[in-house]
Every structure is written in structure tokens, then in C-alpha cells.
N, C-alpha and C positions, 0 to 999 in steps of 0.2 A: 504494500500500500504506500502510495506516494505521501510525502510530507504535506503537500497541499490538501490531499484527500483526508489525511488524519486531522489536520486543522479544521477542515470543513465539518467533519463528523463531530469533533469536539465542540465546535460552535453551535451546531444543531442541538446537541445534547444539552448544552448550557441554556439555550433558548427554551427548549421543551421543558426543562426542569423549572426554569423561572416562571413559565406560563402555568405549569402544573401547581407549583407552590402557591402562586398568587390566586389561582382559581379555587384551590382548596380552602384558602382563608376566606375568600369572598362567599363561598357556598356554606362554609361553617357559619358565618355571620347570618346568612339567609335562612338556614335550616333551624337554627336554634329558635328563631322567631316562630317557625311553623310548629315546632315541638311545644313551645310555650303556649302558642295559641290553642293547641289541642288540650293541654293539661292545666294551664295556669291562668291565662289572661281573661277567660270568661268570668272567673271569680274576682280577680283583683282589679280589673279595669272596666268590666262591663257587668257589674252586679245586677241581678234581677231575680225575682222570685220564680220566673219561668226559665228553667234550665235550657230549653230549646232556643229561646230568644238570646240568652247569654252566649250559647255556643255559636249561633249564627252571627252574632255581633263580633265575636272573637275571630271567626273565620272570615268575616267581612273585612276586618282590619288586615288579615293575612292577604286577602285578594287585592287590597289597595296597592300593595307593592308591585303586583303584576301589571296593574294599569299604568304605573309609572315607568315600567320597563320599556315600552315602545318609544316613549319620549327620550329616555336615556339612549336607546339604540339609534334614534334619528340624530340627536345632537352629537353624541360621541362618535357615531359613524361618520357624520359630516366632517368633523375635525380630524378624525382618524384617517380619512381619505385626503384631507387637505394638508395637515401638518405632519401626521405620522402615527403609527400604531403605539409606539412606546410611551409617548407623553400621555396618551389617553389611559393606558393601563395603570400608570402611576396615580393619575387623578382618581380613577374609579376605585382603586384599592384604598386610598386615603378616605374617600367619601364613605365607603362601606364600613371601614374600621371605626371611624369616629361615630357614625350613627348607631352602630351596635353597642359601643361603650356607653353612649348616652342612654340607651334603653335600660341598661343595667342600673342607671342612676335615677330613673324616673320615679316620682311619687305615685302612689296608687289612688284609686277613686276615693277610698276612705279618707285619704289624707288631704286631697285638694279638689275633690269633686270632678266635675265635667272636664276640667283642664287636663286630667290624667289621660283619658282616652284620646283627647285631641293631640296631646304631645306624642303619644304612642303612635298614632296614625301618621303624624308628621315625620317621625323617625323612620317609619316603614316606607313612606314615600321616598325618602332619601336613599334607603336601602335599595328599593326597586329601581330608582334612577341610576344608581351606581352599577348594579348588576346588569342593567340594560345595555350599558356600554362595555362592560367587562368581557362578556362572552365572545363577541365578534373580534375584539382586539387580541384576546388570548389565543384563540384557535388560529387566527391568521398569522400570528407570529410564528407558530409552530409549523403550520401548513406551508407558508411561503418560504420559510427557511429550509424546509425538508426536501429530500431528494424525490424525484418522480418515481412512482412505484411503491413509495412508503408513506404517502400522505395520509392514508387511512390510519396507519399505526401512529404517526406523529400527532394527528388530530385527536385520536382516541386517548392518547396519554394526557392531553389537557382535559378531556372529558372525565378522566379518572378523578379529577379534583372534586367532582360531584359526590361519588360514594365516599371518598376520604373525608370530605367536609361533613357529610351525613354521619359517617362513622364517629368522627370527633364530637359532633353535636349530640347525637343520641347517647354516646358513651359518657360524655360529661353530664348530661341530664340524668342518665341512669344512676350515676354515682350520687348526685345530689338529691335525686328524688327518693333515694333509700333513707334519707334523713327522716326524723320524726316529722309528720305532716305539718305540724304547727311551725316548726323551724324552717322547713322548706318553703312554705308559703310566706313566711315573714321575711326571709333574706336569702335562702339557699338558691332560689330560682335566678337571682341576680348574678351569681358568680359566673355562669357560662357566658353571659354578655360582657362582663367586665374583663374576662380573659381575652376577649377579642383585641384589646389594645396591645397585648404581648405579641399575638400573631401578626398584627399590623406592622410592628417594628421589624419582625423577621422578613415578612413579605416585601416591605419597602427596600430593605437592604439588598435583597436578591434581585428585585426588578430593575432598580436603577442601573444595574451593571450590565444589562444585555444590550446587544446591538439592534439597530433598527432593521426592519424587514428588508432584505435585498431587492425584492421585486418592487416594493414601494420606492426604495431609493433610486431605482432605475427610472421609474415614472417621473420622479422629481428632476432627475438629470436631463431627461428629454422634454421636460416641461409638459408632461402628459397628465398632470393632476387635474381632476375635475373641479370646475368652479362651483357647481351646485350638484353634488353627488346624488342627493335625494331625488332631484328632478330627473337626472339622467337614469337613475335606477327604474323609476316608474315609466319613463319614456321608452327605454330600450329593453328592460327585463321584467315587464309586468307579470308575464306568465310564470316566470321562475319564482317571483315573490309569492304568488298565490300557491304554487306547488310546495314551496318550503313551508308556508303556513299550514297547508293541509297535512303535510308530513309530520307536523308537530302534534297534531291532536291526540292520537292514541298514545304516543310517547309521553307527552306531558301530563295528560289526564291520568293514565295508569300509575305514573310515578307518585303523584300526590295522593291518589286513593290508597295505594299500597304502603306508602311510607308515612303519611300524615293523618289522613282521615281514619285509617284503621285503628289508630290510637284512641280516638274518641269513640269509635264504634265498640271496640273491645272493652274499654273501661266503663262507659255509660250504659251500653246496651247489654253486654254480656257479663258485666261485673268482674272482669279480669283485673289482675294486678298490673299496674303500669310497668313494672319490671319485666314481666313476661313479654309484653308487646315491644318494649324498647329493645329487649335482647334480640327479638326476632328481626327487627329493623337493623340492628347492629350487625348480626350475622349476615343478613342479606347484603348489606353495604360492603362487608368484607369480601363476599363472593363476587360482587360487581367489580371490585378493584382488578380482578383477574379476567372477568368476563368481557368487560368493555374493550381492553386492548386486544383480546383474542378475536372479537368480532371485527375490530378495526383492521387487524392483519388479514382476516378472512376476506374482508371487502377489498383489500388490495389485490387479492388473487382471483376472486370470482366476480367482483363488481359490487357497487354500493346497493343497487336495487334488490338483488336476490336476498341479501342479508337482511335488509330493512323489511322487505315483504314477509320473510319468515318470522321475524320478531312480531310484526303486526298480527299475523294470523295466529300465532301462539297466544298472544294476549286475548284475542277474541275467544279462543277455545278455552282459556283459563277463567273467563269472567264468572261463570257459575260455580265451577269446582273450588275457586278461591274462597268463596264465602262458606261453602260446605265444610271446608277444612278448618276455617276460623271458628265456625259454630260448634265444632267438637269440644272447644275449650281445653283441648289437650295441648300442652306447650310444644311438643314435637311437631304436631300437625300444623299448628299456627306458624311456627318458624319455617316449616317446609313451604307453606303457602306463600309467605312473604318472600322467601328466597326465589321460588319459581316466578313470582310476579316481577321481581327486579332483574332476573336473568332475561326474561322476555323483553323488558325495557332496555337492557344492555345491548340486545341484538339490534335495536333501533338507534340507540344512543352512540354506540361504538363507531359506526361509519358516518354519523350525522355531521360531524365537524368538517370532515373533508368534503362530503357530499354537498353541503350548503355552500362551502367556499368555492367549489368548482363550478357552481352555477353562475358565477359573476366574474367579470373582468377585473383586473387589478385596480383600474381607475375608481371603481365604485364597489369593490369587494367588501370593504368594512361596512358600508351603508347597506348594501344589498343583503349580505348574510345576516346582519344584525336586525334589519327590518323584517325579513322573512321569519327569523327565529322569534323575535320579541313581539311582533304584532299578534301572533297566535297565542302567546303566553297567557294573557288575561282570560281568554275564553276557553283555552284548552286545559290549563292547569290552575290558574288563579281562582276561578269560581268552582272548580271541581269539588272541593270539600263542602262548599255551600250547597251545591246541587245534590250531592250524595246525602247530606244531612236532611235536606228538604224531602227528597224522594223516600228516605227511610221513615221520616215523620208522617208523611201522607199515607204510606203503605202500612203504618202501624207496626214497624219493625221488620217487614219483609224486605230482604236484600235483592229480590229479583229485579226490581226497577233499576237498582244501582248496576247490576250486571248487564242489563240491557243498555244502559247508558254507556258503559265501557265498550260494548260491542258496537254501538253507534259511532263512537269516536274512531274505532278501528276501521270501520267502513270508509269514513272520510279519508283516513290515511292511506288505505289500500288504493283508493281512486287516485290520490295525488301521486303516489309512488309509481303506479301503473302508467300514468301519463307523463312522468318525468323521463328525461333522457338519461342514459348511462354516462357517467362522467369520470370513472376511475382511470381512464387512459388519456384524459384531456391534457393539453399543454396549458397550464394556468398562467404561463408567462406571456401568452398571447391573449388579445382581446377577443372574447367570445362574440 
């Protein structure tokens, strides 16, 4: 191997590591909110005599972050295509870390009244805004630095930040939720949020040391940077934006049903201990750390579409058996159900970073990938726990409508992937 090739490989590994670590921290910040919304926020920030209303309000605040994500994707995508990927990644990481730390410092409804949920929602909006710009920049840094033929793997390494962030979030919450209930509700729930400031320092140290994307640097040299990337995306790539949005529905919905809403369902409907459900999510996240890059590698060999389609079909087939396994109330079956659900998710999420990046040219890739990814988030994942809660409430505890809802999202994704072109052999250095 030549010295130039060795240096190139070393550079790619450094960039992928930086993107992975930063993404892990950002998703840790994002997921501890979801876990707290399922277990804590309904009582502390949205107190009401009606438990259903309190749960819906807590999940409503969870959804707010998703509606801020498209705006973050548009703004950070614009400047990412104009100024560069690296500067946006540093900014989004700082925004997420500070918002998370502030949540850990917030007073509760009992202490300051209506100001408490307002401040909580404001912090959630900042989290959503930050993560909206994070994903596109992180995956592009890895994919655009990577060698042709391995883009699925490099992109999936960044996607691994999601299960690692989930692993950290559920692990930390599992530790503190084992405290006496009174102490946990008084102060224990705050610690996972306050720890975010430590992770922020680590992430910033790593991210500021990476090089700018070489493909973006070439665009700057030849003055090919788009003046209004968002306009160019919708003018030249409207179909690909819509297909990316459709591809997100089953992937995003199933993830938040299997990793967030299942906590509320298990605790409040089945009377299970928090520890059993958090352990299940924790185990499943650990399995995903290996499954996501495995599916990324597979997509480099046989294509993005076959892998994505397989994952979507698997989720549709699992929709009814998943709840049958959860309803046994046996820990082993519950853990197996959650693991299977997140493995199906991994088959879609593994190739997704490269797939979405390959749908757009370098001039508008940050904007295009971010918009396609984030515009679907509020409707695919953000409101999924609320819809599931409502369906369960209206059906008086019957999970069949929730299963049908999962199948419906899978149909949307199947159509989108079927209509999309295969991209794994595309030259992303050229304008599509």
C-alpha cells in the first residue's frame, strides 16, 4: 500500500470517527428526552388528574423537537452547502449540548407553574433545530471522504451513533431509575441531562480537528457553490426529496414505537417494571451497533434498494407478533421482540446515509439529504408515540390498530423505495 493511500485511509478513519462520536453525543442528548418523556415528564411538567392527557402532553413536547428539525435541516443545509460541512457540525453539537444541560436545570411545574413546560418545550425546540442540521453534515463528511464502493459502510458507521446514543441514554436512565422512586423523581432524572455537558466537551475536541469534505472543497475551488441550495434542490431534485421522505416513514415510525412508546405501553398498560423494558431497549441498541454497519456493507455489495426493501417488509411482518411477544410479560420474550424490531430498523437505517447522499449532487447535497430526511421526521417519527397512544386509548387497550399503523407506514416506504433508482454504483463526484 502506497504512503498516499495509507494517509488517505487514515484521514477517512479520522473523519468517520469524528462524525460517529459527534452523532453519538447528539443522539444521546435527543434520546434521553424521549426516555424522560415516557417515564418522567408527564408527572413533573404536565401534571393532570387524567393520566392519558398527561402522557399525550409529554409526548407532544417530544414531537415538538421533530417539527423543529426540518427548519434546522433547511438552515444548516443552506450554510453547509455555502460555507462548508465542518462549521455546521461544530455549531449543531454546541447547540444540542447546551440545550440538554439546561433541561437538567429546569424547575418543575410544582415549582414555577406554567413556565416549566414552556421552558421545557423551548429547550426541545433547540434540540430539534440542532439535530436537524447534524445528520446531513455528519453523514456527508463520512460519505464524501470515503472511497467509492465503501460509502454504505462509511455512512453506516455514522448511523451507529444512533444505537450508541440510545445505549448510553437508556443505560444511564436504567441506573438512575433503580433509585428509590421519590429520589429519582426529585433529582435523579436530572443527572442524565447534566452529563451531556461532559460529552459536549469530548465531542467538540474531536470535531474541530477534522478536515473539510474534499468534494465540497473542490466545489469551492471551481466556484460551483450554490447561491440558494434550497431553491435548487426543489427545482432540480423534487422527486428525490419526496422519495427520501417516503423512505423514512417505516424506518422512523418503527424506531420510536419500539424504543420509546413501548416504555409507556409496558409500564402503564401492562404494569411492567421500567427496568425490564429499559434493559430490552439497551440490549437491542447493542445489537444494532453491529447490525447497522453489517447492512451498510451488504448495501455496498448488492445495492441500497434490496437491503432497504427487506428491512421494510420485515417490519410489516413483525407488526402483530411484536405486541404478542410484549403481552406475554415475560422478560425474555419482551427483549426478543425489541431486538427483532430494531434489527428490522437497522436493515433500513444501515444503507440510508449513503442512499440519501447519493440522490443529490455535491452543490446541494447537504440541503437535499437533510430536507428529505428531516421533512418526514415530524410525521413519521415525531407524532408516532402520540398516534400509538391515541389508537390504544380509543381501542381500549387493543394493540391491533397500532400494528396496522406500523404496516401502513411500511407500505408508504415500500412504494418510495420501489420507485427510487439504485445509487450504490453512482459517481457522487459528478452532478446528478
